[in-house]
Backbone as numpy.savetxt, mean C-alpha at the origin, in Angstrom:
# Nx Ny Nz CAx CAy CAz Cx Cy Cz
0.57 -15.25 -4.48 1.54 -14.00 -4.54 2.23 -13.90 -3.14
3.48 -13.84 -3.08 4.36 -13.75 -1.91 4.52 -12.25 -1.43
4.86 -12.18 -0.29 5.01 -10.89 0.33 5.86 -10.03 -0.24
6.99 -10.37 -0.96 8.20 -9.57 -1.76 7.30 -9.18 -3.04
6.41 -10.05 -3.63 5.82 -9.57 -4.79 4.66 -8.41 -4.71
4.00 -8.77 -3.27 3.16 -7.69 -2.77 3.70 -6.32 -2.81
4.94 -6.52 -1.82 5.58 -5.05 -1.78 6.05 -4.47 -2.87
6.46 -5.34 -3.95 6.88 -4.65 -5.22 5.71 -4.09 -6.16
4.38 -4.88 -5.90 3.34 -4.23 -6.53 2.98 -2.88 -5.89
2.85 -2.92 -4.62 2.44 -1.47 -3.98 3.48 -0.50 -4.48
4.98 -0.69 -4.19 5.67 0.27 -4.62 5.66 0.78 -6.00
5.59 -0.13 -6.83 5.51 -0.02 -8.28 4.24 0.91 -8.72
3.23 0.68 -7.93 2.02 1.83 -8.00 2.24 2.94 -7.45
2.72 3.29 -6.27 2.86 4.29 -5.37 3.85 5.39 -5.97
5.24 4.74 -6.19 6.39 5.38 -6.55 6.32 6.80 -7.55
5.50 6.21 -8.48 5.35 7.28 -9.69 4.46 8.42 -9.50
3.53 8.19 -8.24 2.71 9.20 -7.69 3.43 10.52 -6.92
4.39 10.10 -6.43 4.93 10.85 -5.39 6.24 11.74 -5.78
6.41 12.81 -5.00 7.48 13.74 -5.33 8.82 13.00 -4.87
8.78 12.55 -3.65 10.13 11.89 -3.05 9.98 10.27 -3.02
10.28 9.68 -4.12 9.84 8.06 -4.15 10.94 7.46 -2.98
12.00 8.05 -2.86 12.95 7.66 -1.83 12.28 7.55 -0.64
11.57 8.17 -0.31 10.83 8.23 1.11 9.68 7.37 1.33
9.44 6.53 0.46 8.33 5.59 0.48 8.92 4.38 1.23
8.06 4.12 2.01 8.44 2.60 3.12 7.16 1.70 3.15
7.41 0.67 3.56 6.32 -0.28 3.52 6.84 -1.34 4.55
5.88 -1.28 5.63 6.28 -2.27 6.66 4.96 -3.36 6.75
5.26 -4.73 7.42 4.06 -5.47 7.40 3.98 -5.78 8.86
2.86 -5.79 9.31 2.23 -6.36 10.53 1.19 -7.27 10.46
1.67 -8.44 11.02 0.73 -9.54 11.02 -0.13 -9.66 11.94
-1.62 -10.00 11.73 -2.47 -10.12 12.59 -3.06 -11.66 12.34
-3.89 -12.06 13.33 -4.54 -13.17 13.05 -5.45 -13.43 11.76
-6.06 -12.39 11.25 -6.80 -12.44 9.97 -6.11 -11.67 8.74
-5.31 -10.65 8.86 -4.70 -10.02 8.13 -3.12 -9.87 7.93
-2.60 -9.70 6.71 -1.17 -9.13 6.48 -1.62 -7.61 6.15
-1.10 -6.97 7.27 -1.45 -5.30 7.13 -0.19 -4.51 6.49
-0.17 -4.11 5.57 0.87 -3.41 5.02 0.77 -1.89 5.33
1.79 -1.30 5.90 1.72 0.01 6.40 2.59 1.01 5.39
1.87 1.75 4.67 2.64 2.36 3.77 2.91 4.04 4.28
4.17 4.37 4.18 4.50 5.58 4.77 5.15 6.41 3.54
4.84 7.63 3.41 5.26 8.47 2.43 5.72 9.97 3.02
6.52 10.45 2.08 7.13 11.93 2.76 5.67 12.76 3.06
5.53 13.49 3.97 4.47 14.23 4.34 4.15 15.32 3.33
4.82 15.48 2.15 4.47 16.54 1.10 3.41 15.75 0.19
3.75 14.28 0.34 2.93 13.39 -0.69 1.74 12.81 0.00
1.50 12.63 1.04 0.24 12.03 1.78 -0.88 12.31 0.86
-1.06 13.75 0.44 -2.45 14.08 -0.30 -2.33 13.23 -1.79
-1.24 13.34 -2.30 -1.02 12.62 -3.68 -1.49 11.39 -3.80
-1.18 10.39 -2.45 -1.36 9.07 -2.47 -2.79 8.96 -1.97
-3.36 9.87 -1.33 -4.97 9.44 -0.99 -5.77 10.03 -2.00
-5.46 11.38 -2.45 -6.16 11.89 -3.80 -7.59 12.68 -3.23
-8.34 13.08 -4.11 -9.37 13.80 -3.84 -10.50 12.97 -3.22
-11.08 12.98 -2.14 -11.97 12.23 -1.61 -11.35 10.77 -1.48
-10.46 10.71 -1.39 -9.60 9.34 -1.23 -10.04 8.34 -2.40
-9.89 8.95 -3.47 -10.13 8.19 -4.80 -9.03 7.24 -5.06
-7.64 8.04 -5.13 -6.52 7.27 -5.43 -6.08 6.21 -4.43
-6.61 6.35 -3.09 -6.08 5.50 -2.12 -7.30 4.23 -2.46
-8.40 4.63 -2.71 -9.63 3.61 -2.76 -8.95 2.52 -4.15
-8.66 3.33 -5.16 -8.20 2.56 -6.30 -6.93 1.71 -5.97
-6.01 2.35 -5.45 -4.66 1.33 -5.10 -5.11 0.26 -4.05
-5.95 0.33 -3.16 -6.32 -0.70 -2.18 -7.35 -1.84 -3.14
-8.19 -1.32 -4.17 -8.81 -2.09 -4.96 -8.00 -3.20 -5.75
-7.01 -2.69 -6.28 -5.90 -3.40 -6.91 -5.25 -4.43 -5.91
-4.65 -3.86 -4.94 -4.18 -4.81 -3.98 -4.97 -5.86 -3.39
-6.38 -5.53 -3.21 -7.07 -6.30 -2.55 -7.66 -7.55 -3.46
-7.61 -7.06 -4.79 -7.90 -8.18 -5.69 -6.99 -9.14 -5.81
-5.85 -9.10 -5.55 -4.80 -10.02 -5.81 -4.79 -11.37 -4.69
-4.82 -12.55 -5.21 -4.92 -13.63 -4.23 -3.63 -13.95 -3.48
-3.44 -13.60 -2.37 -2.39 -13.65 -1.32 -2.10 -15.24 -0.94
-1.03 -15.62 -0.68 -0.65 -16.87 -0.16 -1.09 -17.14 1.17
-1.99 -18.10 1.41 -2.71 -18.47 2.73 -4.21 -17.95 2.88
-4.65 -18.21 3.79 -6.06 -17.90 4.21 -6.26 -16.39 4.91
-5.26 -15.81 5.06 -5.02 -14.29 5.57 -5.51 -13.29 4.38
-6.23 -12.28 4.65 -6.57 -11.32 3.63 -5.45 -10.32 3.89
-5.33 -9.20 2.83 -4.39 -8.21 2.93 -5.16 -6.79 3.10
-4.63 -6.11 3.78 -5.04 -4.85 4.24 -3.83 -3.67 4.04
-4.22 -2.62 3.37 -3.30 -1.50 3.22 -3.72 -0.22 3.98
-2.59 0.19 4.71 -3.10 1.45 5.65 -1.77 2.31 5.13
-2.49 3.62 4.96 -1.83 4.77 4.70 -1.47 5.61 5.90
-0.23 5.42 6.24 0.37 6.02 7.51 0.70 7.59 7.33
0.00 8.59 8.01 0.23 10.05 7.82 0.87 10.64 9.07
């Protein structure tokens, strides 16, 4: 899966959850071991993306982490609040 496909997947999952889908942004930070995606949403929507006890965030990460990404690096998703 390419970077663009991963971005599309994350946005497809997150945008229906939030009240302000136009404020969803996704940045990529490359490290030696990870492709780290930094997800930013409107401050009103942070709770919706994280969910009670982090259940929604955990489910989103489970989907994203299960995808085979191109190359040896692993994917990490960070929700920026």
